VEXTOR-121565 format. One record per residue (C-alpha): residue in one letter; y, x, z; residue number from 1. Coordinates in Angstrom, 1 decimal. Layout:
// VEXTOR-121565
residuo A | py Y | px X | pz Z | num NUM;
...
END
This chain:
// VEXTOR-121565
residuo X | py -14.2 | px 25.7 | pz 6.6 | num 1;
residuo X | py -12.9 | px 26.4 | pz 10.0 | num 2;
residuo X | py -13.0 | px 23.9 | pz 12.9 | num 3;
residuo X | py -9.3 | px 23.0 | pz 12.5 | num 4;
residuo X | py -9.8 | px 22.0 | pz 8.8 | num 5;
residuo X | py -12.8 | px 19.9 | pz 9.8 | num 6;
residuo X | py -10.8 | px 18.1 | pz 12.5 | num 7;
residuo X | py -7.9 | px 17.4 | pz 10.0 | num 8;
residuo X | py -10.4 | px 15.9 | pz 7.5 | num 9;
residuo X | py -12.0 | px 13.8 | pz 10.3 | num 10;
residuo X | py -8.6 | px 12.6 | pz 11.4 | num 11;
residuo X | py -7.6 | px 11.7 | pz 7.8 | num 12;
residuo X | py -10.8 | px 9.8 | pz 7.3 | num 13;
residuo X | py -10.3 | px 7.9 | pz 10.5 | num 14;
residuo X | py -6.7 | px 7.0 | pz 9.5 | num 15;
residuo X | py -8.0 | px 5.8 | pz 6.1 | num 16;
residuo X | py -10.6 | px 3.6 | pz 7.8 | num 17;
residuo X | py -7.9 | px 2.1 | pz 10.2 | num 18;
residuo X | py -5.6 | px 1.5 | pz 7.2 | num 19;
residuo X | py -8.4 | px -0.3 | pz 5.3 | num 20;
residuo X | py -9.3 | px -2.5 | pz 8.3 | num 21;
residuo X | py -5.6 | px -3.4 | pz 8.8 | num 22;
residuo X | py -5.1 | px -4.2 | pz 5.1 | num 23;
residuo X | py -8.2 | px -6.4 | pz 5.2 | num 24;
residuo X | py -6.6 | px -8.3 | pz 8.1 | num 25;
residuo X | py -3.2 | px -8.6 | pz 6.4 | num 26;
residuo X | py -4.3 | px -9.5 | pz 2.9 | num 27;
residuo X | py -6.2 | px -12.5 | pz 1.6 | num 28;
residuo X | py -9.5 | px -11.8 | pz -0.1 | num 29;
residuo X | py -8.0 | px -12.2 | pz -3.5 | num 30;
residuo X | py -5.0 | px -10.0 | pz -2.7 | num 31;
residuo X | py -7.2 | px -7.3 | pz -1.2 | num 32;
residuo X | py -9.3 | px -7.3 | pz -4.4 | num 33;
residuo X | py -6.2 | px -7.1 | pz -6.6 | num 34;
residuo X | py -4.9 | px -4.1 | pz -4.6 | num 35;
residuo X | py -8.3 | px -2.4 | pz -5.2 | num 36;
residuo X | py -7.9 | px -2.9 | pz -8.9 | num 37;
residuo X | py -4.3 | px -1.6 | pz -8.8 | num 38;
residuo X | py -5.6 | px 1.5 | pz -6.9 | num 39;
residuo X | py -8.0 | px 2.2 | pz -9.8 | num 40;
residuo X | py -5.3 | px 1.8 | pz -12.4 | num 41;
residuo X | py -2.4 | px 3.4 | pz -10.6 | num 42;
residuo X | py -3.1 | px 5.2 | pz -7.3 | num 43;
residuo X | py 0.6 | px 5.9 | pz -6.6 | num 44;
residuo X | py 1.6 | px 2.3 | pz -6.9 | num 45;
residuo X | py -1.3 | px 1.2 | pz -4.7 | num 46;
residuo X | py -0.3 | px 3.8 | pz -2.0 | num 47;
residuo X | py 3.3 | px 2.7 | pz -2.2 | num 48;
residuo X | py 2.3 | px -1.0 | pz -1.9 | num 49;
residuo X | py 0.0 | px -0.2 | pz 1.1 | num 50;
residuo X | py 2.8 | px 1.7 | pz 2.8 | num 51;
residuo X | py 5.3 | px -1.1 | pz 2.2 | num 52;
residuo X | py 2.9 | px -3.8 | pz 3.5 | num 53;
residuo X | py 1.9 | px -1.8 | pz 6.6 | num 54;
residuo X | py 5.6 | px -1.2 | pz 7.4 | num 55;
residuo X | py 6.3 | px -4.9 | pz 7.2 | num 56;
residuo X | py 3.3 | px -5.6 | pz 9.4 | num 57;
residuo X | py 4.4 | px -3.0 | pz 12.0 | num 58;
residuo X | py 8.0 | px -4.5 | pz 12.0 | num 59;
residuo X | py 6.5 | px -7.9 | pz 12.7 | num 60;
residuo X | py 7.8 | px -9.4 | pz 9.4 | num 61;
residuo X | py 4.5 | px -10.7 | pz 8.2 | num 62;
residuo X | py 3.9 | px -14.1 | pz 9.7 | num 63;
residuo X | py 0.9 | px -15.1 | pz 7.5 | num 64;
residuo X | py -1.7 | px -13.3 | pz 5.5 | num 65;
residuo X | py -0.3 | px -11.9 | pz 2.2 | num 66;
residuo X | py -1.7 | px -14.1 | pz -0.6 | num 67;
residuo X | py -2.4 | px -12.9 | pz -4.1 | num 68;
residuo X | py 0.8 | px -14.5 | pz -5.3 | num 69;
residuo X | py 2.9 | px -12.7 | pz -2.7 | num 70;
residuo X | py 1.2 | px -9.4 | pz -3.5 | num 71;
residuo X | py 2.0 | px -9.9 | pz -7.2 | num 72;
residuo X | py 5.6 | px -10.4 | pz -6.3 | num 73;
residuo X | py 5.6 | px -7.2 | pz -4.3 | num 74;
residuo X | py 4.0 | px -5.3 | pz -7.1 | num 75;
residuo X | py 6.6 | px -6.7 | pz -9.6 | num 76;
residuo X | py 9.5 | px -5.5 | pz -7.4 | num 77;
residuo X | py 7.9 | px -2.1 | pz -6.9 | num 78;
residuo X | py 7.3 | px -1.6 | pz -10.6 | num 79;
residuo X | py 10.7 | px -2.7 | pz -11.9 | num 80;
residuo X | py 12.4 | px 0.1 | pz -13.7 | num 81;
residuo X | py 15.7 | px 1.0 | pz -12.4 | num 82;
residuo X | py 18.2 | px 1.8 | pz -15.1 | num 83;
residuo X | py 21.0 | px 4.2 | pz -14.5 | num 84;
residuo X | py 24.1 | px 4.3 | pz -16.7 | num 85;
residuo X | py 25.9 | px 7.6 | pz -16.6 | num 86;
residuo X | py 29.3 | px 7.4 | pz -18.1 | num 87;
residuo X | py 31.3 | px 10.4 | pz -18.8 | num 88;
residuo X | py 35.1 | px 10.2 | pz -18.9 | num 89;
END
């Protein structure tokens, strides 16, 4: 490993730690635990949910902590299958 790769890894680790701290502030204890369980079952969904919540936070659209109920609603919206009907004429 060269010095640049080590620096990139250190930066990535630092960003992950900052993200964890911010999510712990945004989410209630129950919601944070649920997100952890989602991460174990579906890492892509967890990453998508984290990104969505952090974007809401940065935009100033989160007034209160995200409760477990609100997190379940977000997860429901993000997991809904979108159906496409292609009609040929």
